[in-house]
N, C-alpha and C positions, 0 to 999 in steps of 0.2 A: 512555519517551518524555519529551523535554525540549521546552520551548517553542521552542528554537532550531531543532528539527527540523521544525516545522510551518509550513505555508503556509495562508493563508485558502482555504477550500474542501476541505482534507484531511478525509477521513472519520476520525473517532475515536469512542470509546465513552465517553460521559458517564455516570459512575456517579451514579445518583440515589438509590437505596435500599439499595445494598449487598447486595441479595438475589440478585445474580447475573443479573439481567435485562440484556439488551442494550439500550442507548439510543444507537443510531448517530445521529451528527450530523455536519454538515459545519461545520468549525471556522470561527468568525468571529474578529475581532480581539479581542473580549471573551473568547472561550474561550481564546485563545492566552495572554492575560494571566493568566487564571485557572489555566491549566496551570502557569504559573510559580509562582503564589502557593499553589495547592493541587494538586500533581501526583498525589496519590492519588485525586482526583475524576475523573481521566480515564485511560483505559487504551488501549493499542494495540489495533487490530483485526488478529488474525492473518490473513495472506494465505492464502487457500483457493482451491480450484477454483471454488467458488461465487462468490467476489468477482471472479475472473478472467473468468468468464463474464458477470457483471453488467457489467463494463467493456468487453465486446465482443470478448474474446479468443476464439479458436477452437482447440478441441483438434485436435492434429495429430501423429500418430506419438509419443505419450508426452509431448508438451509442449503449451504453449499459445502462440499467436502472435497478433501484430496488427501493423499497420503502424506504424512503418517498420522492419519486420524485427526487431522485439523478440521474443524467445522467452523464456518463463519455464518452468522445470521444477520442480514441487514435489516434494520427495523425490528430488532430482537426484544428480549425481555425487558432490559433496562436502559437501552440507549439505541443509538443508530446502528452500532455494530457490536454483536456479542460473539465471544470466542469459546469454543469448547475444544479441549485437548484430550484425546482418547475418551471421548464421551463425557467428560467432566466439565461443567461450566466453570469458567474462570473469571469471577467478577472483577478482579483487579486489572484485567487486560481489556483496554478499550482502544480500538483503532478505528480511524475514520478516513485515512488516507492510503493511497497505493504504496508509498514508501514505507509506511509503518508496517503493512502486511508483508512486504518483501523482507524487512528486517526481522520480523517475528518468525517468518518461515526459515530464514537463514539460522537464526539462534536455535531453533528446534531441530533443524536437520543437517545443518552445516552445508547445505546446497542452495544455490541460487534459485529463485522462483522465476521461471522463464515463460515467455509468452509462447503459446502453442499455435 
């Protein structure tokens, strides 16, 4: 993860004790600056079924979907995460982390992807 990939409100894992504990936070402007200064203190959160469900995606026929017709398939056709938009597979879009899904969702809808 680089600071340029992040937006305020993105979920990231702030490493506080290096003991493997997760410390999930929503990034602030201060965190984004710190990612640039100390990138090893922050790590990506892998996109999992658990996170998709937290964001309100519903499981449907082997994939997860939400409005506006965004489908996500973990362990999909060509990689760990495949994306369909309005039913069309988008091979050029590959995401593997929570902040990437948040950014894609915002780019498509103009709305934040919130935890339900």
